N, C-alpha and C positions, 0 to 999 in steps of 0.2 A: 159802187163807184166812189171815188174821192173827189173832194173839191179841188179845183186847180190850185197849184202851189202859188201862194202869195207871199213873196219875200217881205220880211219885216225889217225894212231898211231903217225905220225909225226906232227900232228896238222896242216895239210895243207889244211883244208877246209876253203875256203874263205867265208867271210860274204855275199858277193854280186857279181853278174856278170850280165851283160846285153848284148844282141845281137840285135841291132836295124838297120833299113834299110836306114835311111836318116839322113843328117846332122842336120836338124832342131830339130829332136828328141834328138840327141846327145847333142846339145847345151842346150836343156831344162833339160836334165837328169843330166849332169855332175855337175852343181852347187849344186843340191840337194844331190847328192851322196857325194860330198865333205863336205857338211853341216852335214851329218849323220856320218862322220868320216871314210868313205870307200875310197879306192884308185880309183881315176877317170879313171885310165888306165884299169879298169875292165869293162868299157863301150866300147864294141867292135862294129865295123861295120859289118853288116851282120845279117840276120834274123834267122829263125828257123833252116834252113839247116846248117848254120855256127855253131849254138849252138850244134846241134847233133854231128857234126864233132869234135868240141872242147872237149865236155864232154865225148866222147868215149875214149879219151886218157888222161883225167885229172879228178881230183876229182870234184864232184858237189859242188856248193856253197850252203850256207844256204838259200839265196834268189836268184831266177833266173828270170830275165825279158827278154821275147822273143817277137820279132816283127813278126806278122803273115801276114804282108802286102803283101809279095811276095809269100805266100802260096796259091796254087790253091784249096786245100782241107784241111783246118786246122784240122778238126777232124781226118782225116786219118793220116796226117803228124805228129800229136801229139804223135802217137804210137811210132815213131822213137825216140822222146824225152824220153818217158817213159822207153825205153829199155836201155838208157845210164845214166839216172838220179838215184842217190842214194835215198833211202827212207828218208823222212824227209825234202827234199827240198821243199820250198814254191815257186810255180811258178805263175808269173804274166804275162799275155799275153796282148799285145797291137795290135791294128789294125785299119783299116779304115772302116770296114763293120759294119753299124749300123743295126743289125738284132737281135731282141730279142731271136729268136730261136737259133741262133748261140751262143749267150751269155749264154743261159740256158744249151745248150749242152756242152759248154766248162766247165762251173761250175760242171756239172754232171760228166765230165770226170776226175775231180780232180784239175783243175786250180783254184787257189785261187781267182783271179779277172781278169776281162777283161776291158781294158780301151780304149776309142776311141781317136784317134789322131785328131787334134794336142793336145799335152799334156801341162798342166799348171804346174807351180812349186808347187802350193798348192795341186793339185790333186796327183802329184807324191809323195810329202812329206807325205801326209796322208796315201796313199796306202802302201808305203814302211815302214812307222812306224807301221801300223797295221800288215804287214807281219812279222816284227820283233816280235811283240807280239805273233803272231800265232806260229812262230818257237820256241818261248820260252816255249810254253805249253808242258805238258807231251805228249810224242809220243804214239799214239794209233795205234794198228794194226787192220785189219779186223777180225771180229769174236767176238762172245760173250765172249770169255775167255780173251780178251785183258784187260790189267790193266793200269790204269793211274799211272804215277810215277813223282814225283817232287824231283829233286836233288838240295840241297842247300849247298853251301860252305860258311864258315865264315872265313874271313881273317882279322887279326888285323893289324892296321897301325903300332903299336908299341907293344912290350912286356908289359903285364900288363894292357891292355885296357879292358880286360874282354871278349875276344872272346870265350874262353872256357866256361865261365859262360853262355854266350848266346847260344852256340851250345848245351850244355847239357840241358839247360832249354827248348829250342825249341824241342829237341828230346823227352823230358819227356811230354811236352804238346801234341805233335802229337800222342804219343803212349797211353797216359792215358786219355786225355780229348777228342781227336778226334778219338780215337780207331783205328788208322791206323798202320799197320805193319811198323815199323821204324828201319832203320839201322843207327848206329852212327859209323863213321870211323874217328879215331883220328890219323892224319898223323904226329903228333909230336912223332916220333918213340922213341926218347930218354927221353924226358921230358914231355910227354903228361899227362894230368890230367883228361881225360874223365872218366876212370875207377875209379880213386880215388874219384872224385866228386860223383859218384854213389855208393861208398863204395863197390867196387868190385876188385877182383884180375884181372889184365889185361890178363893173360894167354900168350901163345906163338903163338896165331893164326896169328898175323900180321907179326911177324918175320919169321914164317914158310912160309907164302905166299911170302914174299920178297925173301927168299932163294930158293923157288921152285914154280915159277909162273905156271908151267905146271900142278901142283896139284890142282889148283883152279877150283872148280866146285860147283854145288849145295850141294853135300854131304860135301865137305870141309867147305863151309860156315856154314852149319848146325852144324858141330862139332867144328869149330874153334871159333865161336862167343860166347861171354859171355852174357847170358840172364839177363837183368835187371828187366823186368816185362813181362807180357804175350805178349806185342806188341813191346817191345824194346830190341834190341840186339846190343852189342858194339864189335868192333874190334879195339884193341889198343895194345900197347907194352910198356915195360920199358927196352929197349935194353941197354946193357952195354955201358957206355959212352966212353970206349976205343975201341968200335966197330963202325967204320964209316958206313954210309949208302951206301951200294954198290948195286945199282939197276939202271936200265934204265927207271924205271917207268912202265914197262909192267905189273907188278903185280898189281899196283894200278888201271890201266885201266881195267884189268880183274875182279878185285873186284867190281868196279863200275858197270860193265856189269852184274855180278851175282846179285848184289843188285837190279838192275832194274827188274830182273826176280822174285826175292823173296820178295820184299818189295814194299810198296806204297810210302814211303818217305825215302830219304837218307840225312843225315846231315853229312857234312865233316868239321872237325876242321883242317883247312889248314894253317900251318905256312907260313908267307909271302915268306920265302926263297923257298918254294916248287913251287910257281908259276914261280920263276926264273929258277929253275932246271928242272921242269917238266911242262911246260906250257900246254901240251896236256891234263893234268888232268881236265881242265875245258871245254873240247870239248863237253861234254854231260851234263854239269851242267846248270840248268834252272835259278837259282838265286844265286847271289854272294852278301853276306852281308859284307860290309866294316865297321868293328867296329873301333871306334876312340874315342879319348878324345879331349877336346877343348884346345889343346896345340899347340904351334908353330911347334914342331917336327911332331906331328900327322897331322897337316894341310899340311905340306910339303909332307909327305908320302902318305896321302890320294890323293893328286893331282897326284902323280906318279902312284899309284895303279889304280886309276880311268882311267888315260890315258892308262895304260897298258891294262886294261880290254877292253877299246874301240877299241884298235887295235888287240887284241889277243883273246877276248871272246865276240865279239859284239852281239852274239846270246843270251847271258845271261842278265838277268835283274839285274842291280846293286841297292842295297839298302844301303844308308849311315845311320849308327846307331851311334849316339853319346851316349856313355856309361859313367856311373859314373859322371854324370853332377851335379855340385853343384851351386845353384843359387847365382850369384854375386861373385863367388870365382874362376871362370875359368881363365886360363892364358890369353885366348883371348875370346871375346864375340862370341855368336852364329852368329850374323850378320857378324862379321869380318871373322869368319871361313867359312861361306857360300860364302862370297865374294871371299875368297881365292880359294876355290875349284870350284867356278863358277856353283854351283847348290845348291838346298835346302837340308838340312838334313831331311831324311825321318822320323826318329824316335829319340826321346830323352828318355834315361833311366836314371832316377835320381839316385844320389849316395845314398847308404843305407848301411853303414858299419855294423850296428847292425844286419840287416837281413842277410848280407853275412856271418857274424860270426855265426849266428844261423844255417844257412845251413851247414856250415863246421862242427859244433858240432854234428848235427844230421846225417851227412853222406848222405845228400839229395841234389838234385838240388835246385837252388835258388828259383824257382817258386813253387816247391813242399813244401819247408819248410816255405815259406812266401806267402801264397796264397792271402792275402789281402793287400800286400804292393803296393805302387804306382809304384815301379820298375817292379813288376810282371805284373801289368796292362799294362805297356808299352810293355813288352815282349809278352804278349798275343796279343796285337795289331799287332806285327810283325808276329806272328804265323797265325793270321787271314788273313793277307795280302797274305802270302805264300800259305796258304790252298786255298784261293779264286782264285789263279792263276790256280788251277787245277779243278775249278768248271766246271762240265760237264753236267749241266742241260740244257734242251732246252730253247728256248726263252720264252715259256709260263710257265716255272717252273714245267713241268710235268714229271721230271725225266730225266735220262741220254739219250743223243741222241744215236741213233744207228749208228754204223760205216757204211759208205756207200761203196758199191762196185763200183769201177771205173777203167777206163783205167790206171790211174796213181797211184791208190792204195795209197801207203805210201807217195806220194808226198804231199797230201793235208791234212792240219789240220784245214781247214776252219770251220768244224762243231763245233769246240771248242769255237768259238766266234761268236756273232751276227754281222751282217753287220754293218759297220760304218754309222751312220746317215749322209745323204747327199751325199753318195757315188754316183759317176756318173754311171748311168745304162742306157742302151739304152731304148728308149721309147717303150711301148707296142704298136704293130701295131693295127690300127683300125680294128674292125670286119667288 
């Protein structure tokens, strides 16, 4: 059985925690944890029993590493862990027993992976990186009715970088070309342009939700959202500019939860001040697009936002999108920008003023109005990347994998990804 779901409204879900039995393992683990941007103090002394005691009084991390070396019966003892772990936690076990039967039984019980001691830095790095990828996938539940869901937030480094253009275009692509039920949440309550871009009236749905969070349920969502097409609904507002935003963010969290139940895709137009005021809004987001221009100010703020994401939303996959890029005209070059942010730009969307004006005149999203433009092709590439993160086909391409029943149930998302090539697996015993 699993522990009852405890929503982390305060954003207190740590990205990682470890409970290991010996100093050698701690010494091998801490440098890798620091490299991944996690606090090394989350590497605790003590094995499975200590993990159970700790998690019974605190929130579960996104990724949990437990040492089974001192466990007399790992499969039985793992039940105690299942009772205190929140659903969604990716569990990695380590131990000294090289037994393929134990390995298979642990995987069948819901453990993501089992590693043999002594551990190497490369082995730990690969396994923890893959665990991050697994955690970022849409959360599945047991049963045929379970739905995959991908939540994507788009944050602009500066005003005017085109974050709203990206989010509305992606929403249109997912709803019209991918035929996936899609929700668009525009969190710029006073100056949002999501409904305007789609040539719609925003309605009062979002302001009503902020004023009365207790009203938010499936029926409220159905009535409050404005339908853009058969698969796309938007929730936005044009609140009076003399009315400050008075909320603790509970309404936004409840909306995200309802969207997960009602849609397959959620797109969130998230002004950068929202991540400062309500950091917990990214607690269940799978992908964060950082939209930027190739300017000095955008480089500075991209560095700050990416650093913030690393510390506060490590479970989410960041994608850096350079928008409105003009060849040879940028304030700084792409190479200098990438050197500044210490990572590659994932996608480049070329500047196309004529196409942007055409979309505004037609009252359509950029990609709908300009289906053959180079900028649209780049945005399509972004959509493909996000959609493929939710690819649920089995390794042979024979359709969706079946959710497996296990002792840990919701702890394991392993079925969503094939095993990493070269992963360390105990050898099959000779017949």
